[in-house]
C-alpha positions as CSV (number, residue, x, y, z in Angstrom):
1,X,-40.4,-57.9,13.6
2,X,-42.3,-57.5,10.3
3,X,-41.3,-54.7,8.0
4,X,-44.7,-52.8,8.7
5,X,-43.8,-52.3,12.2
6,X,-40.8,-51.1,11.6
7,X,-41.9,-48.2,9.1
8,X,-44.5,-47.5,12.1
9,X,-41.7,-47.4,15.0
10,X,-39.7,-44.9,12.3
11,X,-42.5,-42.8,11.7
12,X,-43.0,-42.4,15.6
13,X,-39.7,-41.8,16.1
14,X,-39.6,-38.7,13.8
15,X,-43.2,-37.5,15.2
16,X,-42.1,-37.4,18.5
17,X,-38.9,-35.8,17.6
18,X,-37.8,-31.7,17.9
19,X,-39.3,-30.2,14.9
20,X,-36.9,-28.6,12.9
21,X,-36.8,-27.6,9.2
22,X,-35.8,-30.8,8.3
23,X,-38.9,-32.2,9.7
24,X,-41.4,-29.6,8.3
25,X,-39.3,-30.7,5.0
26,X,-39.9,-34.9,5.7
27,X,-43.9,-33.9,6.4
28,X,-44.2,-35.5,2.7
29,X,-42.0,-38.1,2.9
30,X,-44.3,-39.3,6.1
31,X,-48.0,-38.6,4.9
32,X,-46.7,-41.3,2.0
33,X,-45.2,-43.6,4.9
34,X,-48.4,-43.6,7.2
35,X,-50.1,-44.2,4.5
36,X,-48.6,-47.6,4.6
37,X,-49.4,-48.2,8.0
38,X,-51.7,-51.6,7.7
39,X,-53.7,-50.9,10.9
40,X,-56.3,-47.9,10.3
41,X,-56.6,-47.0,14.1
42,X,-53.2,-46.5,14.1
43,X,-52.7,-44.7,10.7
44,X,-55.6,-42.4,11.3
45,X,-54.0,-41.2,14.5
46,X,-50.3,-40.7,12.7
47,X,-52.8,-38.8,9.7
48,X,-55.0,-36.2,12.1
49,X,-51.2,-35.6,13.7
50,X,-49.9,-34.7,10.5
51,X,-52.6,-32.2,9.7
52,X,-51.7,-30.5,12.9
53,X,-48.1,-30.4,11.5
54,X,-48.8,-29.5,8.5
55,X,-51.5,-26.6,9.8
56,X,-49.3,-24.8,12.4
57,X,-46.4,-22.7,11.6
58,X,-42.8,-24.6,12.6
59,X,-42.3,-22.0,15.4
60,X,-45.5,-22.8,16.8
61,X,-44.9,-26.6,16.3
62,X,-41.9,-26.0,18.5
63,X,-43.3,-24.0,21.2
64,X,-45.7,-26.6,21.5
65,X,-42.9,-29.5,21.7
66,X,-40.9,-27.8,24.1
67,X,-43.4,-26.8,26.6
68,X,-45.0,-30.5,25.9
69,X,-41.7,-32.2,26.4
70,X,-38.7,-30.1,27.9
71,X,-40.6,-28.3,30.5
72,X,-43.6,-30.5,31.9
73,X,-41.4,-33.5,33.9
74,X,-44.4,-35.5,33.4
75,X,-44.2,-35.7,29.6
76,X,-40.2,-36.1,29.6
77,X,-39.8,-38.1,26.9
78,X,-36.7,-39.6,29.0
79,X,-38.1,-43.1,30.2
80,X,-36.0,-43.9,32.9
81,X,-36.3,-40.2,34.9
82,X,-40.2,-41.7,35.4
83,X,-39.5,-44.8,36.9
84,X,-36.2,-43.7,38.9
85,X,-36.2,-39.6,39.3
86,X,-32.0,-38.7,39.4
87,X,-31.1,-41.7,41.6
88,X,-28.1,-43.9,41.2
89,X,-30.8,-46.7,39.6
90,X,-31.6,-44.6,36.7
91,X,-27.9,-44.6,36.0
92,X,-27.7,-48.3,35.8
93,X,-31.1,-48.5,33.7
94,X,-29.3,-45.9,31.8
95,X,-26.2,-47.9,31.3
96,X,-28.1,-50.7,30.5
97,X,-30.4,-48.9,27.3
98,X,-26.5,-47.7,26.6
99,X,-25.3,-51.5,26.3
100,X,-28.7,-53.2,24.8
101,X,-27.5,-50.3,21.9
102,X,-23.9,-51.6,21.8
103,X,-24.5,-55.2,21.9
104,X,-26.8,-54.6,18.7
105,X,-23.5,-53.1,17.2
106,X,-24.8,-49.6,17.5
107,X,-23.8,-46.0,18.9
108,X,-25.9,-43.4,20.2
109,X,-24.0,-40.5,18.2
110,X,-27.6,-37.8,18.7
111,X,-26.3,-36.1,22.5
112,X,-29.5,-37.6,23.5
113,X,-29.3,-40.2,26.5
114,X,-29.8,-43.6,25.6
115,X,-33.5,-43.9,27.4
116,X,-35.0,-41.2,25.0
117,X,-38.0,-42.6,23.7
118,X,-37.8,-41.6,19.8
119,X,-34.0,-42.8,20.0
120,X,-35.5,-46.2,21.5
121,X,-38.0,-46.4,18.7
122,X,-35.6,-45.8,15.7
123,X,-33.7,-48.5,17.2
124,X,-36.1,-51.0,17.5
125,X,-37.1,-49.8,13.5
126,X,-33.3,-50.5,12.2
127,X,-32.4,-53.0,14.8
128,X,-32.2,-56.5,13.2
129,X,-30.9,-58.8,15.5
130,X,-33.0,-61.0,17.7
131,X,-33.5,-58.9,21.0
132,X,-35.4,-59.4,24.3
133,X,-38.1,-56.7,24.0
134,X,-39.8,-58.3,27.6
135,X,-37.8,-55.5,29.1
136,X,-39.8,-52.4,27.6
137,X,-42.6,-54.1,29.8
138,X,-41.0,-52.6,32.9
139,X,-41.6,-48.9,31.3
140,X,-44.8,-49.8,30.4
141,X,-46.7,-47.8,33.8
142,X,-44.4,-44.8,32.8
143,X,-45.8,-45.2,29.0
144,X,-49.3,-44.6,30.3
145,X,-48.7,-42.4,32.5
146,X,-47.1,-39.9,29.7
147,X,-49.8,-40.9,27.5
148,X,-52.4,-39.9,30.4
149,X,-51.0,-36.3,30.9
150,X,-50.8,-35.9,27.0
151,X,-54.2,-36.7,26.5
152,X,-55.4,-35.2,29.8
153,X,-53.6,-31.8,28.1
154,X,-55.3,-32.1,25.7
155,X,-52.1,-32.1,23.4
156,X,-52.1,-33.6,19.9
157,X,-48.8,-35.8,20.9
158,X,-51.9,-37.9,23.1
159,X,-52.4,-39.9,19.6
160,X,-49.2,-40.3,19.1
161,X,-48.3,-41.9,22.2
162,X,-51.4,-43.9,21.5
163,X,-49.6,-45.7,19.0
164,X,-45.9,-46.3,20.8
165,X,-48.4,-48.0,24.0
166,X,-50.0,-50.2,21.1
167,X,-46.7,-51.4,19.4
168,X,-44.8,-51.4,22.8
169,X,-47.4,-53.7,24.1
170,X,-46.9,-55.9,20.9
171,X,-43.2,-56.1,21.0
172,X,-43.7,-57.2,25.1
173,X,-46.3,-59.9,24.6
174,X,-44.8,-61.2,20.9
175,X,-41.5,-60.9,21.7
176,X,-41.4,-58.9,18.0
């Protein structure tokens, strides 16, 4: 996978995480990283989102994040929830994500479930091993549905999800 794609994955991972004090401090660094995104449309989406972040107080960003992702099951960032709900199949899928990380030599220490989208994006950004990314295709419909819900609700996160969808399509199609 090209370094520029890794950088985009890392930026998207950070932008989809819960905003805290450390997040706010990193905004300038994120702006610099966004300037390096080669594809203009993806870069513009990130720039617009960073503008949104920079013009709102932290408490407002935290409220927006919580309402958007924690209180709305339709936009949960746990991918297996959308595909399987709270069924036994979801448990098997979570084990599959855990196994993916473990096989590549990584351990989930964030306290999040292994299907948490920002965690998956971060993994994809740092993993240097050859991987078959075709499994991402089985979550394409779920990502699209999240994107539609974000778009329909007028969420500022809709632009970030559009970038995630772009890159997942690329990974699924090209493998890297």
